[in-house]
BALO-996613 format. One record per atom (N, C-alpha, C): residue number from 1; atom name; z, x, y. Coordinates in nm, 3 decimals. Each point is the difference from the previous one (the first is absolute). Last residue first. Example, Ala and Ser with C-alpha at 12.3 -4.5 7.8 and 13.67 -1.06 7.14 Angstrom:
<recs>
REC   num   atomo        up      east     north
REC     2       N     0.708     1.285    -0.225
REC     2      CA     0.006     0.082     0.119
REC     2       C     0.073    -0.077     0.109
REC     1       N    -0.007     0.029    -0.572
REC     1      CA     0.000    -0.089     0.119
REC     1       C     0.000     0.090     0.120
</recs>
This chain:
<recs>
REC   num   atomo        up      east     north
REC   120       N    -3.754     3.386     4.054
REC   120      CA    -0.091     0.010     0.116
REC   120       C     0.036    -0.101     0.106
REC   119       N     0.189     0.273    -0.461
REC   119      CA     0.040    -0.107     0.091
REC   119       C    -0.082     0.016     0.127
REC   118       N    -0.021     0.163    -0.546
REC   118      CA    -0.043     0.023     0.137
REC   118       C     0.036    -0.120     0.085
REC   117       N     0.061     0.032    -0.481
REC   117      CA     0.109     0.059     0.077
REC   117       C    -0.037     0.031     0.144
REC   116       N    -0.303    -0.174    -0.340
REC   116      CA     0.104    -0.100     0.025
REC   116       C     0.114     0.054     0.085
REC   115       N    -0.435     0.194    -0.190
REC   115      CA     0.029    -0.008     0.143
REC   115       C     0.106    -0.103     0.035
REC   114       N    -0.186     0.171    -0.436
REC   114      CA    -0.057    -0.125     0.050
REC   114       C     0.023    -0.017     0.151
REC   113       N     0.187     0.371    -0.229
REC   113      CA    -0.146     0.012     0.000
REC   113       C    -0.068    -0.126     0.052
REC   112       N     0.473     0.000    -0.047
REC   112      CA    -0.039     0.098     0.100
REC   112       C    -0.151     0.011     0.010
REC   111       N     0.191    -0.271    -0.336
REC   111      CA     0.017    -0.061     0.132
REC   111       C    -0.044     0.095     0.111
REC   110       N    -0.005     0.168    -0.439
REC   110      CA    -0.101    -0.105     0.014
REC   110       C     0.010    -0.066     0.138
REC   109       N     0.329     0.314    -0.110
REC   109      CA    -0.129     0.067     0.020
REC   109       C    -0.112    -0.103     0.018
REC   108       N     0.433    -0.160    -0.107
REC   108      CA    -0.002     0.058     0.134
REC   108       C    -0.135     0.066     0.030
REC   107       N     0.077    -0.165    -0.433
REC   107      CA    -0.011    -0.112     0.094
REC   107       C    -0.007     0.052     0.144
REC   106       N     0.081     0.315    -0.335
REC   106      CA    -0.138    -0.049    -0.010
REC   106       C    -0.023    -0.116     0.097
REC   105       N     0.434     0.159    -0.036
REC   105      CA    -0.084     0.097     0.071
REC   105       C    -0.146    -0.039    -0.008
REC   104       N     0.315    -0.251    -0.243
REC   104      CA     0.007    -0.029     0.144
REC   104       C    -0.081     0.100     0.082
REC   103       N     0.026     0.072    -0.463
REC   103      CA    -0.068    -0.128     0.024
REC   103       C     0.002    -0.034     0.149
REC   102       N     0.241     0.378    -0.133
REC   102      CA    -0.144     0.023    -0.015
REC   102       C    -0.078    -0.128     0.027
REC   101       N     0.471    -0.019    -0.009
REC   101      CA    -0.048     0.065     0.122
REC   101       C    -0.150     0.027    -0.007
REC   100       N     0.204    -0.175    -0.386
REC   100      CA     0.009    -0.098     0.108
REC   100       C    -0.054     0.058     0.131
REC    99       N     0.043     0.290    -0.365
REC    99      CA    -0.109    -0.095    -0.024
REC    99       C    -0.005    -0.104     0.111
REC    98       N     0.357     0.299     0.011
REC    98      CA    -0.125     0.070     0.031
REC    98       C    -0.121    -0.090    -0.023
REC    97       N     0.424    -0.162    -0.120
REC    97      CA    -0.016     0.002     0.145
REC    97       C    -0.126     0.075     0.040
REC    96       N     0.111    -0.010    -0.458
REC    96      CA    -0.028    -0.136     0.047
REC    96       C    -0.022    -0.004     0.151
REC    95       N     0.140     0.403    -0.196
REC    95      CA    -0.140    -0.028    -0.034
REC    95       C    -0.040    -0.140     0.047
REC    94       N     0.451     0.126     0.057
REC    94      CA    -0.087     0.082     0.084
REC    94       C    -0.147    -0.029    -0.027
REC    93       N     0.323    -0.207    -0.270
REC    93      CA     0.004    -0.056     0.135
REC    93       C    -0.091     0.077     0.095
REC    92       N     0.059     0.166    -0.435
REC    92      CA    -0.080    -0.124    -0.005
REC    92       C    -0.002    -0.069     0.137
REC    91       N     0.269     0.389    -0.062
REC    91      CA    -0.143     0.032     0.006
REC    91       C    -0.086    -0.126    -0.002
REC    90       N     0.498    -0.092     0.154
REC    90      CA    -0.057     0.112    -0.075
REC    90       C    -0.150     0.014     0.017
REC    89       N     0.384    -0.314     0.156
REC    89      CA    -0.129    -0.044    -0.054
REC    89       C    -0.068     0.109    -0.082
REC    88       N     0.415     0.067     0.243
REC    88      CA     0.021    -0.081    -0.120
REC    88       C    -0.132    -0.045    -0.063
REC    87       N     0.004     0.254     0.408
REC    87      CA     0.059     0.080    -0.109
REC    87       C     0.017    -0.081    -0.128
REC    86       N    -0.166    -0.216     0.401
REC    86      CA    -0.093     0.100    -0.053
REC    86       C     0.057     0.075    -0.120
REC    85       N     0.140    -0.391     0.308
REC    85      CA     0.026     0.013    -0.143
REC    85       C    -0.086     0.106    -0.067
REC    84       N    -0.037    -0.083     0.469
REC    84      CA     0.145    -0.007    -0.021
REC    84       C     0.033     0.024    -0.146
REC    83       N    -0.452    -0.029     0.129
REC    83      CA     0.059     0.125     0.046
REC    83       C     0.151     0.002    -0.022
REC    82       N    -0.237    -0.396    -0.100
REC    82      CA    -0.039     0.106    -0.094
REC    82       C     0.065     0.132     0.039
REC    81       N     0.049    -0.372     0.287
REC    81      CA     0.084    -0.009    -0.120
REC    81       C    -0.034     0.107    -0.105
REC    80       N    -0.272     0.007     0.394
REC    80      CA     0.141     0.023     0.029
REC    80       C     0.090    -0.017    -0.123
REC    79       N    -0.479    -0.094    -0.012
REC    79      CA     0.035     0.142    -0.003
REC    79       C     0.149     0.024     0.023
REC    78       N    -0.215    -0.440     0.017
REC    78      CA     0.019     0.052    -0.136
REC    78       C     0.044     0.146    -0.003
REC    77       N    -0.092    -0.222     0.415
REC    77      CA     0.104    -0.077    -0.067
REC    77       C     0.028     0.055    -0.140
REC    76       N    -0.355     0.177     0.258
REC    76      CA     0.130     0.048     0.047
REC    76       C     0.115    -0.077    -0.065
REC    75       N    -0.440    -0.136    -0.101
REC    75      CA     0.022     0.136    -0.047
REC    75       C     0.137     0.050     0.042
REC    74       N    -0.149    -0.408     0.165
REC    74      CA     0.044    -0.012    -0.139
REC    74       C     0.026     0.138    -0.059
REC    73       N    -0.180    -0.008     0.423
REC    73      CA     0.134    -0.054     0.008
REC    73       C     0.057    -0.016    -0.141
REC    72       N    -0.445     0.126     0.053
REC    72      CA     0.091     0.113     0.021
REC    72       C     0.144    -0.045     0.021
REC    71       N    -0.337    -0.331    -0.067
REC    71      CA    -0.010     0.096    -0.110
REC    71       C     0.103     0.111     0.017
REC    70       N    -0.050    -0.312     0.348
REC    70      CA     0.076    -0.055    -0.114
REC    70       C    -0.004     0.096    -0.118
REC    69       N    -0.262     0.105     0.378
REC    69      CA     0.143     0.016     0.029
REC    69       C     0.084    -0.049    -0.117
REC    68       N    -0.456    -0.075    -0.019
REC    68      CA     0.027     0.142    -0.022
REC    68       C     0.147     0.029     0.028
REC    67       N    -0.146    -0.430     0.094
REC    67      CA     0.004     0.021    -0.144
REC    67       C     0.026     0.147    -0.034
REC    66       N    -0.056    -0.121     0.453
REC    66      CA     0.126    -0.054    -0.052
REC    66       C     0.010     0.021    -0.150
REC    65       N    -0.400     0.119     0.213
REC    65      CA     0.105     0.092     0.041
REC    65       C     0.136    -0.047    -0.054
REC    64       N    -0.363    -0.283    -0.064
REC    64      CA    -0.016     0.119    -0.084
REC    64       C     0.111     0.100     0.033
REC    63       N    -0.025    -0.384     0.266
REC    63      CA     0.044    -0.033    -0.135
REC    63       C    -0.008     0.121    -0.092
REC    62       N    -0.166     0.042     0.435
REC    62      CA     0.145    -0.018     0.006
REC    62       C     0.056    -0.032    -0.138
REC    61       N    -0.468     0.032     0.068
REC    61      CA     0.064     0.131    -0.013
REC    61       C     0.152    -0.009     0.010
REC    60       N    -0.314    -0.374     0.057
REC    60      CA     0.043     0.028    -0.137
REC    60       C     0.075     0.132    -0.011
REC    59       N    -0.015    -0.340     0.433
REC    59      CA    -0.073     0.113    -0.053
REC    59       C     0.057     0.037    -0.137
REC    58       N     0.002    -0.507     0.228
REC    58      CA     0.074     0.126    -0.011
REC    58       C    -0.086     0.109    -0.064
REC    57       N    -0.141    -0.434     0.310
REC    57      CA    -0.016     0.055    -0.134
REC    57       C     0.073     0.133    -0.008
REC    56       N     0.101    -0.439     0.310
REC    56      CA    -0.038     0.139     0.010
REC    56       C    -0.008     0.055    -0.141
REC    55       N     0.044    -0.504     0.284
REC    55      CA    -0.018     0.071    -0.126
REC    55       C    -0.049     0.142     0.028
REC    54       N     0.063    -0.344     0.337
REC    54      CA     0.128     0.060    -0.039
REC    54       C    -0.012     0.079    -0.130
REC    53       N    -0.393    -0.082     0.390
REC    53      CA     0.059    -0.056    -0.121
REC    53       C     0.131     0.070    -0.032
REC    52       N    -0.165    -0.010     0.516
REC    52      CA    -0.064     0.021    -0.129
REC    52       C     0.076    -0.064    -0.114
REC    51       N     0.287     0.070     0.412
REC    51      CA    -0.143     0.023     0.010
REC    51       C    -0.054     0.023    -0.140
REC    50       N     0.469    -0.227     0.275
REC    50      CA    -0.064     0.059    -0.118
REC    50       C    -0.152     0.009     0.018
REC    49       N     0.370     0.036     0.397
REC    49      CA    -0.087    -0.100    -0.060
REC    49       C    -0.070     0.063    -0.120
REC    48       N     0.494     0.148     0.190
REC    48      CA    -0.143     0.030     0.005
REC    48       C    -0.078    -0.112    -0.068
REC    47       N     0.484     0.019     0.023
REC    47      CA    -0.055    -0.022     0.132
REC    47       C    -0.148     0.028     0.011
REC    46       N     0.299     0.006    -0.395
REC    46      CA     0.027     0.116     0.083
REC    46       C    -0.060    -0.016     0.141
REC    45       N    -0.007    -0.272    -0.430
REC    45      CA     0.101    -0.039     0.098
REC    45       C     0.030     0.115     0.096
REC    44       N    -0.401    -0.201    -0.373
REC    44      CA     0.055     0.114     0.074
REC    44       C     0.099    -0.051     0.103
REC    43       N    -0.190    -0.321    -0.284
REC    43      CA     0.000     0.117    -0.087
REC    43       C     0.067     0.118     0.068
REC    42       N     0.148    -0.510     0.122
REC    42      CA    -0.118     0.085     0.012
REC    42       C     0.016     0.124    -0.088
REC    41       N     0.330    -0.355     0.078
REC    41      CA    -0.089    -0.020    -0.114
REC    41       C    -0.122     0.090     0.006
REC    40       N     0.329    -0.014     0.349
REC    40      CA     0.067     0.046    -0.121
REC    40       C    -0.086    -0.014    -0.124
REC    39       N    -0.113    -0.159     0.446
REC    39      CA    -0.032     0.141    -0.022
REC    39       C     0.063     0.053    -0.127
REC    38       N     0.084    -0.444     0.161
REC    38      CA    -0.133     0.012    -0.063
REC    38       C    -0.039     0.146    -0.025
REC    37       N     0.499    -0.228     0.001
REC    37      CA    -0.081     0.088     0.083
REC    37       C    -0.137     0.018    -0.065
REC    36       N     0.429    -0.281    -0.088
REC    36      CA    -0.140    -0.037    -0.020
REC    36       C    -0.088     0.083     0.093
REC    35       N     0.518     0.054    -0.256
REC    35      CA    -0.077    -0.015     0.123
REC    35       C    -0.144    -0.031    -0.035
REC    34       N     0.523     0.174    -0.207
REC    34      CA    -0.101    -0.104    -0.010
REC    34       C    -0.070    -0.013     0.134
REC    33       N     0.297     0.386    -0.300
REC    33      CA    -0.033    -0.052     0.133
REC    33       C    -0.113    -0.101    -0.016
REC    32       N     0.373     0.107    -0.394
REC    32      CA    -0.126     0.045     0.061
REC    32       C    -0.021    -0.064     0.136
REC    31       N     0.368    -0.074    -0.328
REC    31      CA     0.022     0.091     0.111
REC    31       C    -0.128     0.043     0.072
REC    30       N     0.024    -0.296    -0.395
REC    30      CA     0.082    -0.058     0.105
REC    30       C     0.015     0.090     0.122
REC    29       N    -0.254     0.147    -0.378
REC    29      CA    -0.057    -0.127     0.044
REC    29       C     0.080    -0.057     0.115
REC    28       N     0.154     0.391    -0.213
REC    28      CA    -0.114     0.028     0.087
REC    28       C    -0.066    -0.128     0.048
REC    27       N     0.358    -0.037    -0.306
REC    27      CA     0.046     0.052     0.129
REC    27       C    -0.116     0.029     0.093
REC    26       N    -0.103    -0.129    -0.440
REC    26      CA     0.060    -0.112     0.072
REC    26       C     0.048     0.045     0.138
REC    25       N    -0.169     0.330    -0.290
REC    25      CA    -0.106    -0.091     0.042
REC    25       C     0.055    -0.117     0.081
REC    24       N     0.309     0.302    -0.188
REC    24      CA    -0.078     0.067     0.105
REC    24       C    -0.111    -0.092     0.051
REC    23       N     0.258    -0.148    -0.365
REC    23      CA     0.077     0.000     0.124
REC    23       C    -0.074     0.066     0.115
REC    22       N    -0.185     0.010    -0.435
REC    22      CA    -0.010    -0.135     0.057
REC    22       C     0.077    -0.007     0.132
REC    21       N     0.036     0.401    -0.237
REC    21      CA    -0.137    -0.018     0.049
REC    21       C    -0.017    -0.137     0.064
REC    20       N     0.413     0.089    -0.204
REC    20      CA    -0.018     0.087     0.116
REC    20       C    -0.140    -0.018     0.061
REC    19       N     0.099    -0.220    -0.403
REC    19      CA     0.072    -0.063     0.111
REC    19       C    -0.017     0.083     0.128
REC    18       N    -0.173     0.171    -0.403
REC    18      CA    -0.081    -0.111     0.048
REC    18       C     0.066    -0.071     0.118
REC    17       N     0.246     0.349    -0.200
REC    17      CA    -0.125     0.051     0.055
REC    17       C    -0.087    -0.110     0.057
REC    16       N     0.401    -0.113    -0.229
REC    16      CA     0.027     0.060     0.131
REC    16       C    -0.127     0.054     0.065
REC    15       N    -0.037    -0.173    -0.437
REC    15      CA     0.036    -0.107     0.093
REC    15       C     0.026     0.057     0.140
REC    14       N    -0.078     0.305    -0.349
REC    14      CA    -0.122    -0.072     0.035
REC    14       C     0.028    -0.111     0.102
REC    13       N     0.373     0.232    -0.171
REC    13      CA    -0.084     0.091     0.080
REC    13       C    -0.129    -0.069     0.045
REC    12       N     0.280    -0.230    -0.298
REC    12      CA     0.064     0.009     0.132
REC    12       C    -0.083     0.088     0.092
REC    11       N    -0.137    -0.027    -0.446
REC    11      CA    -0.023    -0.126     0.068
REC    11       C     0.061    -0.001     0.140
REC    10       N     0.076     0.376    -0.275
REC    10      CA    -0.141    -0.008     0.039
REC    10       C    -0.029    -0.128     0.077
REC     9       N     0.428     0.055    -0.187
REC     9      CA    -0.020     0.091     0.112
REC     9       C    -0.143    -0.002     0.051
REC     8       N     0.107    -0.250    -0.388
REC     8      CA     0.059    -0.059     0.121
REC     8       C    -0.020     0.090     0.121
REC     7       N    -0.123     0.047    -0.489
REC     7      CA    -0.099     0.001     0.108
REC     7       C     0.055    -0.055     0.132
REC     6       N     0.253     0.014    -0.405
REC     6      CA    -0.045     0.137     0.019
REC     6       C    -0.098     0.012     0.117
REC     5       N     0.162    -0.420    -0.150
REC     5      CA     0.099     0.069     0.083
REC     5       C    -0.038     0.147     0.022
REC     4       N    -0.239    -0.322    -0.285
REC     4      CA    -0.044     0.013     0.139
REC     4       C     0.101     0.072     0.088
REC     3       N    -0.147    -0.013    -0.537
REC     3      CA     0.121     0.003     0.080
REC     3       C    -0.040     0.027     0.145
REC     2       N    -0.251    -0.206    -0.469
REC     2      CA    -0.013     0.076     0.124
REC     2       C     0.126    -0.012     0.083
REC     1       N    -0.045    -0.026    -0.553
REC     1      CA     0.000    -0.084     0.118
REC     1       C     0.000     0.089     0.124
</recs>
């Protein structure tokens, strides 16, 4: 038979979490500033009249640069715990990290040759 007393802490935690979120929404509804300013519905509120379309096509190089950053961010995440436990991992840990670094070096060389690291 299922004993729900073991889950009492979880239910209390979920209830408090949902109550907190609901309380924030209720408080923001009652405390918000109400007004019918026609400028509040406009796209720009900085005083300038909008010119042209609001759609701007993003440049793909920003995404490529971000992906290259993620590659080396993951590398740094894996190298620190490896360096801390280097003595306990032994030769197999060293070979595993060398293989990992070789794969990431290939990714770095490919990104470099494709020109993904050039910021123009």
